[in-house]
Steps between C-alpha positions, in 0.01 A plus 500: 500500500384873512134576444423701193330785677721523805695822578835307461408380156401861399832620635692240305316597182559863568872432557535290184330772292728776659822282421384448142433870460836580655680266276325646198590855617866414549497334155368821361754705690780268367364541149502869546840501654428652827785523755494296815476826702194600301347169541559517878348848515201395298453188712529716816238741374277203402528360846425838647189537289386145604558579858298819466214317354502248782524766756201685338306176502584425858395840605166470316447163658585641843257783452232255394571282797484807728170605348357149528632484867331822575184406345495173679587669829232767455237249421606277788497799726151583383387141542640500846319819582173383370535177675583680821191719443296185457666354807620184304872509609646143533818320409325311238410804298540504120786754542712271720446215256597705193823630665634143451481546118838605323370700211370854541272453203353197668453692824339791305274254319385337818455818697310697236175302493502469897532882511218546258269267702599688820422838340155380389450363846607831653249687285219272605612523864520878476152516351358279788662727748362806328152361489508400866651838601234680287221316679656555844549874439143530357337325788722690743380819338136394532545421865685819567241701301700574191400328186759459227392561132477195286773623262747562783824308418692350781871539465692190455745368739858602445728219401757594753289464815227272383436152638323285257509182709201277560526576866467871426212437262330290760544792750330734247217258447449445869487874553263532212275228637503676838398835373248330263342343813505828678325658196239213510445560859471862458254459212296256715496750786411789268218288367369433849525873577320587174226237577449640851481844353235371252298336781508814711412731211215264410362501859538879524366570155827683382674505157751220508680603186557850622609389844776267387605739216567755769750261662668404165370499146628158421272347747203552276603460140310310244814406287753245615814674362609614835443301819368660816755710691639295796725761670505577866328832416208310351473278798491805728248668288273186503535456878412855559202476268370176671543663839308805381217289352476276814477815717229633262324151520514514880359853515223421260416175658470653844288779356268250323481285812385798705251588231369142476477474878273807502310354205432180674373691812269714288378201308418320820331804643298564174426129437636539150407209267769259398471602128603849598793367695612274224584809292787569730613137541846586352544769754388294798731211398794686656374449848579136504823522321852612603706730282691230324172314414353796318574415139169578314575772242354834575358407839702799663454739208392853580166427310412222744587707804302806372198281426508348856544845650202640299284205622599583858402857441166405346422258789604762751241735360240229496592407866430857614144486360433162669681573829194435721431170344855390532508606869203280566648208309827522681323525834310178409826334414635608837205360682520180307877459596416575866215258489714215358777570764247576786654852544285797599514759217582852575164683569626840397457403127172307527263522210265743683778723614661498163189593321431780746863636458481493124158653478595778737822580315702513811748238382660460164393159358861424389617534859216282631590242234864520588401453870302196425777366277741535792249323728479209244873471500504507880231224506690285263826531691315424825334202338841374399637533849186322642509224238675234728254556778197507269602164358514358848164646575362326188647177616342543852161582355522202268581287801203642679270411213638153506425487865133609436473230237647236723257596780198458267646175379542358851126577557390300204339174617545343153856590441617134525235366256649336198373760246667635194763767582510392870870419481570847362343655803697262727829613334402863533406451870838343568677805339266741672590354841868547433434855380278583806773365742736768363254793544633595862853506377401688184327759724801547723746525227261758323497714819886483521539597140246784548668634803835485322360686205353763729838540677674547178258735340414686822123478411215270590401225257140569428251262325195685373569772755543262805835391642580154382671401831169590690309283258740211547498538881120512501508184271719332748273582789183392316662174386607424853137571621370284218731208603383543857128499388571190295643329796211604721249381247677161471475459874139618494432238228658225712270593800195509264586159369542366848158639614331368189646148561370522864154615367488211253598250767212613726222569242623306203637641168276719288562512135563844362300634208812515284457503133615181324572655169873435458521743214380793701745797462628617839521868579782669335555245210440504132498212258790507257510374143603149588235418751699568828415759741755789531481729805441867446609770738258566785370838572450515888238732630542690826292246675680204351694228660852649433651840499640625175883520498585858403741515207600807306224423254255522790623847579436640145238754534492476883764757593260672736406293806673183400609435873132515598394258230776248605398520864144424401607215280726363764220471770260310272405141587718233364397146363732288291301182524398392158132390560187535300222728624277207605784326696570818682134550608460140605818494707437828678139393572615164655778680700315813624180315558654240731516530880874473502557864406734646244830693516471872474529634137811681469 
């Protein structure tokens, strides 16, 4: 059964209507009496008109189909172009899917919204590209030194050669991020340069705003509308400015150091008070700082340098009026240095001669002062070269003092008494014996060091005007004589004890009038705070029991005739027996008063 709205049913209805009308027309023609030929002609004309109507309708439908097909093709082509620009080509695209549809209107209806979406997406993508390109060109212009105006329009990408894919957009964004980082790095570097210029200008007391504005006005602007210029030209200008400022800082610093060095010299000469020196504390601080450490604002300004130079000029004038006093002061300093280092000062600038030369006017006081300054420098340098040997001399003298103390301690009859502090003296005596045992080696080593020094310096090593090697050789000879005298005295004591024993065996023992006070202080001792007896250095007279060992201290003040003095001391009688006066008298009375005789006194 045919459907009511189907094309076949419509065709049947149309055919039925046409047949009914044709029968009605034929009836009318029959009623009129038209001939068969006329009826055939009119039917043929009717068929021709119907065919013309059909043909016209077909042409209109064909034209409409062509227009629809062209529209669909154009939109599909545009969709394909846009999707190609977006990089979204694939077999499952909406275009491929819609090609399966039979109706052109259905194709057009499905393609049109897709095209509209792609057009909107294209506009958005072009805007993104334009924004990124604008930023890239603006930053590139800043880096190259050309700043684009804010209203500059960037030409849009042409549709023919543009690539609107995400890949291309990512490339643009990556490039933008790269130049943004470069801009950030350049801004950071410019900021570092500007801060360094600010620091240098502060130290030198220069106008920072004017200095950076000379490089580029954007480096010192109060408004934030335009950022600092970051072009290569700005970098070159800042680097040149920094180098120029560093050179100026180096020149001023050296100039101020020279002025301050003279200032310190004049202060020391004039004994300037500390309050007067504190006024120039900022200027003097540069002496202990390197160039990079000088950061105090204005410390190298022209005002500070001019003030220091003016102070030097003032002190120089004051120095000229007090030249004689300064000469005497520096001579005293020279003598003190020589005394501390046991060097003979130059006699040409002695106090008497200096006074006479200044009063006579034969010598300029400034030249005399300079001569003394040179002698002070020479004395200090010589003291530095003699330091090692002088330290060894001090250790030797200290050992000699310990030897004297040990000798006094050994003569103490009560040294083993259990008193307060006795253990301290025992420990000191043990250490002293170790030290004394090293004295010969110390002397030999000191002689070798001194001879090596003399060989290196090509001069004699003098100690208070006497050659140190001669003193040490004399000390060795005297020490050897002393050891021999000790040995001879010990032998003599043994003979005396033997004679005394024989005397007592013949005549009986005789008590000696020795004092029984156990708290009697023996010769050469003093009581310390804890009740024990501490030996004090003995002062041997010429007629004493032992000769004095001649050390460099013994030579101080004896430059004239010291060999004669040593010969006199070396031939003095020796006695190392620790006996009280009463014991000595009783022993020699019993020995020399006997009929056995006594050994000759050597």
